[in-house]
KEKE-3310 file (N, C-alpha, C; in steps of 0.2 Angstrom, whole numbers, plus 5000, padded with zeros to 4 digits):
npx = (5888:5880:5867:5850:5843:5842:5843:5850:5862:5866:5868:5878:5888:5890:5894:5905:5914:5916:5920:5929:5939:5953:5957:5965:5960:5947:5943:5944:5933:5922:5923:5919:5906:5900:5902:5895:5884:5867:5858:5854:5854:5863:5874:5876:5878:5890:5899:5898:5904:5917:5922:5922:5929:5941:5947:5960:5968:5978:5971:5957:5950:5950:5944:5931:5928:5927:5916:5906:5906:5904:5896:5882:5871:5860:5860:5873:5881:5875:5879:5893:5895:5891:5900:5913:5911:5910:5921:5933:5934:5943:5952:5959:5949:5937:5925:5922:5919:5907:5899:5898:5890:5879:5875:5874:5871:5859:5850:5838:5840:5853:5858:5851:5858:5871:5868:5865:5877:5886:5880:5881:5894:5902:5899:5904:5911:5914:5900:5892:5879:5873:5873:5864:5853:5851:5847:5835:5827:5828:5830:5822:5817:5806:5811:5824:5823:5816:5825:5836:5829:5827:5840:5845:5836:5839:5853:5857:5850:5851:5855:5852:5836:5832:5820:5811:5814:5809:5796:5792:5793:5783:5772:5773:5779:5777:5775:5768:5775:5786:5781:5775:5787:5793:5783:5784:5797:5797:5787:5793:5806:5805:5795:5793:5792:5784:5768:5768:5759:5748:5752:5752:5738:5733:5738:5731:5718:5718:5727:5728:5732:5730:5740:5748:5739:5735:5748:5750:5739:5743:5755:5750:5743:5753:5761:5753:5741:5735:5732:5720:5705:5709:5702:5690:5695:5699:5687:5681:5689:5687:5674:5673:5684:5690:5694:5695:5694:5706:5716:5721:5731:5731:5730:5717:5713:5702:5701:5713:5711:5699:5704:5713:5704:5696:5706:5713:5702:5692:5681:5674:5658:5654:5661:5657:5645:5650:5659:5649:5642:5651:5654:5642:5640:5651:5659:5670:5674:5683:5686:5673:5672:5683:5678:5667:5672:5679:5669:5663:5673:5673:5660:5662)
npy = (4773:4784:4781:4779:4768:4751:4740:4745:4749:4736:4729:4737:4735:4721:4722:4731:4723:4711:4717:4726:4721:4721:4734:4746:4748:4742:4731:4737:4746:4737:4730:4741:4743:4731:4734:4746:4748:4752:4743:4726:4717:4722:4722:4708:4704:4710:4703:4691:4693:4697:4685:4676:4682:4687:4677:4671:4681:4687:4686:4686:4675:4677:4689:4685:4676:4685:4692:4682:4680:4692:4702:4712:4709:4697:4692:4695:4687:4674:4673:4674:4662:4652:4655:4652:4639:4633:4637:4637:4624:4614:4620:4621:4621:4625:4617:4618:4631:4632:4623:4631:4641:4634:4631:4643:4655:4668:4670:4661:4658:4659:4648:4638:4638:4635:4622:4615:4616:4609:4597:4593:4595:4589:4576:4564:4565:4561:4562:4570:4566:4565:4579:4584:4577:4582:4596:4593:4589:4599:4612:4628:4634:4632:4631:4627:4615:4608:4608:4601:4588:4585:4584:4573:4563:4562:4560:4551:4539:4525:4522:4515:4518:4530:4531:4529:4541:4551:4547:4551:4565:4567:4564:4572:4585:4602:4610:4613:4613:4606:4594:4591:4590:4579:4569:4569:4564:4552:4545:4545:4540:4528:4520:4506:4500:4491:4498:4511:4516:4516:4526:4537:4538:4540:4553:4560:4558:4564:4575:4591:4601:4609:4608:4597:4587:4588:4585:4572:4566:4568:4561:4548:4547:4547:4536:4525:4523:4512:4503:4493:4501:4514:4523:4524:4531:4543:4548:4550:4560:4570:4573:4576:4582:4594:4607:4625:4639:4652:4659:4664:4657:4644:4626:4616:4601:4593:4596:4591:4578:4576:4579:4569:4558:4561:4560:4547:4538:4540:4533:4527:4524:4532:4544:4555:4559:4563:4574:4582:4585:4591:4603:4610:4610:4612:4620:4628:4641:4642:4628:4624:4631:4625:4612:4614:4619:4607:4598:4604:4602:4588:4586:4591)
npz = (6749:6752:6747:6750:6748:6753:6744:6733:6739:6743:6731:6725:6734:6730:6717:6717:6725:6717:6704:6706:6714:6715:6717:6727:6745:6744:6752:6764:6763:6762:6774:6782:6778:6784:6797:6799:6791:6791:6787:6788:6778:6769:6776:6778:6765:6762:6772:6766:6753:6757:6764:6753:6743:6748:6754:6756:6762:6775:6792:6789:6793:6807:6808:6804:6814:6825:6821:6822:6836:6842:6834:6834:6826:6820:6807:6802:6810:6807:6794:6794:6802:6792:6782:6788:6791:6779:6772:6780:6785:6789:6798:6814:6829:6823:6824:6837:6839:6832:6839:6851:6846:6843:6856:6863:6856:6855:6845:6835:6822:6819:6828:6821:6808:6812:6817:6806:6798:6806:6806:6793:6789:6799:6801:6804:6816:6833:6845:6838:6834:6847:6851:6842:6845:6858:6855:6848:6859:6868:6864:6864:6853:6839:6826:6826:6833:6823:6812:6818:6819:6805:6801:6808:6804:6791:6791:6800:6799:6800:6813:6829:6838:6832:6824:6835:6842:6833:6832:6845:6844:6835:6842:6854:6852:6855:6844:6829:6816:6819:6822:6810:6801:6807:6804:6790:6788:6794:6786:6774:6776:6784:6778:6776:6788:6802:6807:6803:6795:6803:6813:6805:6802:6814:6817:6807:6811:6824:6827:6833:6824:6808:6798:6801:6801:6787:6781:6785:6778:6765:6764:6766:6754:6745:6749:6753:6746:6740:6750:6760:6765:6764:6755:6762:6774:6768:6763:6775:6781:6771:6774:6787:6793:6805:6801:6800:6790:6792:6786:6770:6764:6770:6769:6766:6775:6772:6758:6753:6755:6747:6734:6732:6732:6721:6711:6713:6714:6703:6697:6706:6714:6724:6723:6714:6720:6733:6729:6724:6735:6744:6736:6737:6751:6760:6773:6770:6759:6749:6746:6742:6730:6723:6722:6714:6702:6699:6696:6685:6676:6675:6670:6657)
capx = (5888:5875:5861:5846:5839:5847:5844:5855:5868:5868:5870:5884:5893:5892:5898:5912:5918:5918:5923:5935:5942:5960:5958:5966:5954:5940:5942:5942:5926:5917:5923:5915:5899:5899:5902:5891:5878:5861:5853:5857:5855:5869:5880:5877:5881:5898:5902:5899:5910:5924:5924:5923:5934:5948:5948:5967:5971:5979:5967:5950:5946:5950:5938:5924:5927:5925:5909:5902:5905:5902:5892:5875:5866:5860:5862:5880:5883:5873:5883:5899:5895:5891:5906:5918:5910:5912:5928:5939:5932:5949:5956:5958:5944:5930:5919:5921:5916:5901:5896:5897:5885:5873:5873:5874:5868:5852:5846:5837:5842:5860:5858:5849:5863:5876:5866:5865:5884:5889:5877:5883:5901:5906:5894:5908:5915:5910:5896:5887:5872:5871:5872:5858:5847:5850:5843:5828:5824:5828:5830:5816:5814:5804:5815:5830:5821:5814:5832:5839:5825:5828:5847:5845:5832:5843:5860:5858:5844:5852:5857:5846:5832:5830:5813:5808:5815:5805:5789:5791:5792:5776:5767:5773:5782:5771:5775:5765:5780:5791:5777:5775:5794:5794:5779:5787:5803:5795:5784:5798:5812:5803:5789:5791:5792:5777:5765:5769:5752:5744:5754:5749:5731:5732:5739:5725:5712:5718:5731:5724:5734:5728:5745:5750:5733:5736:5754:5749:5735:5747:5760:5746:5741:5759:5764:5749:5735:5732:5730:5713:5702:5711:5696:5685:5698:5699:5680:5679:5692:5684:5667:5673:5690:5687:5697:5691:5699:5708:5720:5720:5737:5731:5728:5712:5714:5697:5702:5718:5708:5695:5708:5715:5699:5695:5712:5714:5696:5687:5676:5670:5651:5654:5666:5654:5640:5654:5661:5643:5640:5656:5653:5636:5639:5657:5660:5676:5672:5689:5685:5667:5674:5687:5674:5662:5677:5681:5663:5662:5678:5671:5655:5664)
capy = (4775:4788:4779:4778:4762:4746:4736:4748:4748:4729:4728:4741:4731:4715:4724:4733:4717:4707:4720:4731:4718:4722:4741:4747:4750:4739:4727:4741:4748:4731:4730:4747:4741:4726:4737:4752:4749:4752:4738:4720:4713:4725:4719:4701:4704:4712:4698:4685:4695:4697:4678:4673:4686:4689:4671:4670:4687:4686:4690:4686:4670:4680:4694:4682:4674:4690:4694:4677:4680:4699:4706:4711:4708:4690:4690:4695:4681:4668:4673:4672:4655:4648:4656:4649:4632:4630:4639:4635:4618:4610:4624:4619:4625:4628:4614:4620:4638:4631:4621:4636:4645:4630:4631:4650:4661:4669:4670:4654:4657:4657:4641:4634:4638:4631:4615:4613:4616:4604:4590:4591:4595:4585:4571:4558:4566:4558:4566:4575:4564:4567:4586:4585:4575:4587:4601:4591:4588:4605:4619:4631:4636:4626:4630:4623:4608:4605:4607:4595:4582:4584:4582:4567:4558:4561:4558:4545:4535:4518:4522:4513:4523:4536:4531:4531:4549:4554:4546:4555:4572:4567:4563:4576:4591:4606:4615:4609:4613:4601:4587:4590:4588:4572:4565:4568:4560:4545:4542:4544:4536:4522:4517:4499:4498:4490:4503:4518:4519:4517:4532:4543:4538:4543:4560:4562:4558:4567:4580:4597:4606:4607:4607:4591:4582:4588:4582:4565:4564:4569:4555:4542:4547:4545:4529:4519:4524:4505:4499:4493:4505:4521:4527:4526:4536:4549:4550:4552:4566:4575:4575:4577:4586:4600:4613:4631:4644:4658:4663:4662:4652:4638:4621:4612:4594:4590:4597:4587:4571:4576:4579:4562:4554:4562:4558:4540:4534:4544:4530:4524:4526:4537:4550:4560:4562:4566:4580:4587:4587:4596:4609:4613:4610:4612:4627:4632:4644:4640:4621:4624:4634:4620:4607:4616:4619:4600:4596:4607:4599:4581:4586:4592)
capz = (6756:6753:6744:6755:6747:6755:6739:6729:6742:6743:6724:6724:6737:6726:6711:6719:6727:6711:6698:6708:6719:6716:6719:6735:6749:6743:6758:6770:6762:6764:6782:6785:6777:6789:6804:6800:6787:6795:6784:6789:6772:6766:6781:6776:6758:6763:6775:6760:6748:6761:6765:6747:6738:6751:6759:6757:6765:6782:6796:6787:6798:6813:6807:6804:6821:6829:6820:6825:6843:6845:6831:6837:6821:6819:6800:6801:6814:6804:6787:6796:6804:6786:6778:6792:6791:6772:6769:6784:6789:6792:6803:6821:6833:6820:6826:6844:6838:6829:6845:6855:6843:6844:6863:6867:6852:6857:6839:6833:6815:6820:6830:6815:6803:6815:6818:6799:6796:6810:6804:6786:6788:6804:6803:6807:6822:6839:6849:6834:6835:6854:6851:6838:6850:6863:6852:6847:6865:6873:6861:6865:6847:6834:6819:6828:6834:6816:6808:6821:6817:6798:6800:6811:6800:6784:6791:6805:6799:6802:6820:6833:6842:6828:6823:6841:6843:6828:6834:6851:6841:6832:6848:6860:6851:6855:6838:6823:6811:6821:6821:6802:6799:6809:6800:6783:6788:6796:6781:6768:6777:6787:6775:6777:6795:6804:6812:6801:6792:6809:6816:6801:6803:6821:6816:6803:6815:6831:6828:6833:6819:6801:6794:6803:6798:6780:6779:6786:6773:6759:6765:6765:6747:6741:6750:6755:6743:6738:6756:6761:6770:6763:6752:6768:6778:6764:6763:6782:6781:6767:6777:6795:6796:6808:6798:6799:6787:6795:6781:6763:6762:6773:6765:6770:6774:6768:6751:6751:6754:6741:6728:6732:6730:6714:6707:6713:6713:6699:6694:6712:6714:6729:6722:6712:6725:6738:6726:6724:6742:6746:6732:6740:6759:6764:6776:6767:6752:6744:6744:6738:6723:6720:6720:6709:6696:6697:6694:6679:6672:6674:6666:6651)
cpx = (5882:5868:5856:5842:5844:5848:5850:5862:5871:5871:5877:5890:5895:5896:5905:5917:5920:5921:5929:5939:5950:5962:5960:5960:5948:5938:5940:5935:5921:5917:5918:5908:5896:5898:5897:5885:5872:5856:5857:5858:5862:5875:5881:5880:5889:5902:5903:5904:5917:5926:5925:5929:5941:5949:5956:5971:5972:5973:5959:5947:5945:5944:5931:5923:5924:5918:5904:5901:5902:5898:5885:5869:5866:5862:5869:5883:5882:5878:5890:5900:5895:5897:5912:5917:5912:5919:5934:5937:5938:5954:5954:5953:5938:5924:5917:5917:5909:5896:5894:5891:5878:5870:5871:5871:5861:5847:5845:5840:5850:5862:5856:5855:5869:5875:5867:5872:5887:5887:5880:5891:5905:5902:5898:5912:5911:5906:5892:5880:5869:5869:5866:5852:5845:5846:5836:5824:5823:5829:5823:5813:5812:5808:5821:5829:5820:5821:5835:5835:5827:5835:5848:5842:5836:5850:5862:5853:5845:5854:5851:5843:5830:5823:5809:5808:5810:5797:5787:5790:5785:5771:5767:5776:5776:5770:5773:5770:5785:5787:5777:5781:5795:5789:5781:5793:5802:5792:5788:5803:5811:5797:5787:5791:5785:5774:5765:5762:5747:5745:5752:5742:5729:5733:5733:5719:5712:5723:5727:5726:5732:5734:5748:5745:5734:5742:5753:5744:5739:5752:5756:5745:5747:5761:5759:5742:5731:5730:5723:5711:5704:5706:5691:5688:5698:5692:5678:5683:5689:5677:5668:5679:5688:5690:5693:5696:5700:5712:5719:5725:5736:5728:5723:5713:5708:5698:5708:5715:5703:5698:5711:5710:5697:5700:5713:5708:5691:5681:5672:5663:5650:5657:5662:5649:5644:5656:5655:5641:5645:5655:5647:5637:5646:5658:5665:5674:5677:5688:5679:5669:5678:5683:5669:5666:5678:5675:5662:5667:5676:5665:5657:5668)
cpy = (4780:4787:4777:4771:4756:4741:4738:4747:4741:4727:4731:4737:4725:4717:4727:4727:4712:4710:4724:4728:4720:4730:4742:4750:4747:4735:4731:4744:4743:4730:4735:4746:4736:4729:4742:4753:4748:4746:4731:4716:4716:4722:4712:4700:4705:4707:4692:4687:4695:4690:4675:4676:4687:4683:4670:4676:4685:4689:4689:4681:4674:4685:4691:4679:4679:4692:4689:4678:4687:4703:4706:4709:4700:4688:4690:4689:4675:4667:4671:4665:4651:4649:4652:4641:4629:4632:4638:4629:4615:4614:4621:4624:4627:4624:4616:4627:4637:4628:4626:4640:4641:4631:4638:4656:4662:4669:4663:4653:4656:4650:4636:4633:4634:4623:4612:4612:4610:4597:4588:4591:4591:4579:4565:4559:4563:4564:4571:4573:4566:4575:4588:4583:4580:4593:4599:4591:4595:4612:4622:4633:4631:4625:4626:4616:4605:4604:4601:4588:4580:4581:4575:4562:4557:4558:4552:4540:4528:4517:4519:4519:4529:4536:4532:4538:4553:4553:4550:4562:4572:4568:4569:4583:4596:4611:4610:4609:4607:4594:4586:4587:4580:4567:4564:4564:4553:4542:4541:4539:4529:4518:4510:4496:4496:4496:4510:4521:4520:4524:4538:4543:4542:4551:4563:4563:4563:4573:4587:4602:4604:4605:4600:4586:4582:4585:4574:4562:4563:4563:4549:4541:4545:4538:4523:4519:4517:4501:4499:4498:4513:4525:4529:4531:4542:4552:4553:4559:4572:4577:4578:4581:4593:4607:4619:4636:4650:4663:4660:4657:4645:4633:4617:4605:4590:4591:4592:4580:4571:4575:4572:4557:4554:4559:4550:4536:4537:4540:4526:4528:4532:4544:4556:4563:4566:4573:4585:4589:4592:4603:4613:4615:4612:4620:4631:4635:4642:4633:4620:4626:4629:4614:4608:4616:4612:4597:4598:4603:4592:4581:4587:4586)
cpz = (6757:6751:6749:6754:6748:6749:6734:6732:6742:6736:6723:6728:6733:6720:6712:6721:6722:6706:6700:6713:6721:6717:6726:6738:6749:6749:6764:6769:6764:6771:6785:6784:6783:6796:6805:6796:6791:6793:6785:6783:6768:6770:6779:6770:6759:6767:6770:6755:6751:6761:6758:6743:6741:6756:6761:6760:6772:6786:6795:6792:6804:6814:6808:6811:6825:6828:6823:6832:6845:6841:6833:6832:6819:6812:6799:6804:6810:6797:6789:6798:6797:6782:6781:6791:6784:6770:6773:6788:6792:6796:6810:6825:6830:6823:6833:6844:6836:6835:6850:6853:6844:6851:6866:6862:6854:6851:6836:6826:6815:6822:6825:6810:6806:6816:6811:6797:6800:6807:6797:6786:6793:6806:6806:6813:6828:6842:6845:6835:6842:6854:6847:6842:6855:6861:6851:6853:6869:6870:6861:6858:6842:6828:6821:6829:6827:6812:6811:6819:6810:6797:6803:6807:6794:6785:6796:6805:6801:6809:6824:6837:6838:6827:6829:6843:6839:6830:6840:6849:6839:6837:6853:6858:6851:6849:6832:6817:6812:6820:6814:6799:6801:6806:6793:6783:6790:6790:6775:6770:6781:6785:6776:6784:6797:6808:6809:6799:6798:6812:6812:6802:6809:6820:6812:6807:6822:6832:6828:6828:6812:6797:6795:6800:6790:6777:6780:6780:6766:6759:6764:6757:6743:6742:6751:6752:6741:6744:6757:6766:6769:6760:6758:6772:6774:6764:6770:6783:6777:6770:6784:6797:6799:6806:6797:6796:6791:6790:6774:6761:6765:6768:6769:6769:6771:6760:6749:6750:6748:6735:6727:6729:6723:6709:6707:6712:6709:6698:6700:6712:6719:6728:6719:6717:6731:6735:6726:6731:6745:6742:6735:6748:6763:6767:6773:6760:6747:6742:6740:6731:6719:6717:6714:6702:6694:6694:6686:6674:6670:6670:6659:6648)
residu = (LYS:SER:ASP:GLU:ASN:TRP:GLN:VAL:ARG:ARG:GLU:ALA:VAL:LYS:GLN:ILE:ALA:THR:GLY:TRP:LYS:HIS:GLN:PRO:GLY:ILE:LEU:GLU:LEU:LEU:LYS:GLN:ARG:VAL:GLU:SER:ASP:GLU:ASP:SER:ASP:VAL:GLN:GLN:GLU:ALA:VAL:ARG:GLN:ILE:ALA:THR:GLY:TRP:LYS:HIS:GLN:PRO:GLY:ILE:LEU:GLU:LEU:LEU:LYS:GLN:TRP:VAL:VAL:SER:ASN:GLU:ASN:TRP:GLN:VAL:ARG:GLY:GLU:ALA:VAL:LYS:GLN:ILE:ALA:THR:GLY:TRP:LYS:HIS:GLN:PRO:GLY:ILE:LEU:GLU:LEU:LEU:LYS:GLN:ARG:VAL:LYS:SER:ASP:GLU:ASP:SER:ASP:VAL:ARG:CYS:GLU:ALA:VAL:LYS:GLN:ILE:ALA:THR:GLY:TRP:LYS:HIS:GLN:PRO:GLY:ILE:LEU:GLU:LEU:LEU:LYS:GLN:ARG:VAL:LYS:SER:ASP:GLU:ASN:TRP:GLN:VAL:ARG:ARG:GLU:ALA:VAL:LYS:GLN:ILE:ALA:THR:GLY:TRP:LYS:HIS:GLN:PRO:GLY:ILE:LEU:GLU:LEU:LEU:LYS:GLN:ARG:VAL:GLU:SER:ASP:GLU:ASP:SER:ASP:VAL:ARG:CYS:GLU:ALA:VAL:LYS:GLN:ILE:ALA:THR:GLY:TRP:LYS:HIS:GLN:PRO:GLY:ILE:LEU:GLU:LEU:LEU:LYS:GLN:ARG:VAL:GLU:SER:ASP:GLU:ASN:TRP:GLN:VAL:ARG:GLY:GLU:ALA:VAL:ARG:GLN:ILE:VAL:THR:GLY:TRP:LYS:ASN:GLN:PRO:GLY:ILE:LEU:GLU:LEU:PHE:ASN:HIS:VAL:ALA:LEU:ASN:ASP:PRO:PHE:GLN:ARG:GLU:HIS:GLU:PHE:GLN:THR:ASN:PRO:ARG:GLN:ILE:ALA:LEU:GLU:ALA:ILE:VAL:LYS:GLN:TYR:PRO:ASP:HIS:PRO:GLN:THR:LEU:PRO:LEU:LEU:GLN:ASP:ARG:ALA:GLU:ASN:ASP:PRO:ASP:GLU:LYS:LEU:ARG:LYS:TRP:ALA:LYS:GLU:LYS:LEU:ARG:GLN:LEU:GLU:ASN)
# end
């Protein structure tokens, strides 16, 4: 109660809940943490411990439902959603409660959790695909749209119109993470459909976002590296992709293409000159460094 460090309090909650579970007053103490701890991670841990350790106590489901609906902390609501969906799946009204979260929770992480739980736990219920499609099209948050895209692509792959829906995301979603997810799902799940390579090439050549262009290059490397014209495409990307580094963590599409060329076509007469050119002339210092290192390795 009095330790100022939240990590210590969280660990204490965990230890008390698992090691002194049968002592009187432990459940009350945990409830108190959920209601009044100032750190949301401690609150979340307490919710988790209550839901898993006191599952068969009367009133626990009611308590969790109450937190889902009225706790102001999104982590508490999200954890309660997860615990209810996994531990009380067959109770009446659970799906309705989750649907309500998807539609009305103001926090995107909670909506995301509810989408995930519904898609995995109630897949065969009527109307679930429609609910997910609605999220894809109208949720204002990119994380929720991305989660819905992922769930639809993996769980409803053989339904008519799914590929079209994903293509639409690739072409028109304003968020690069959603476009990225759609590119990945299309390339892995619909590889043998006609026109997929064209769609990926179009992303490589025209998407304004470096992540999407990079993801498209990666997918082409994995699934289409032996198609005619791919080496030319990679050469073009390695020389002309407009990436400009703003952060250390970013991956340069020119580098992804160059790595693919060096790995897949090491003996091609153009490979060494291209690597030398990039080591000297690429505007991205990180790529120049990588190319120089690669040249050193090849010379040895």
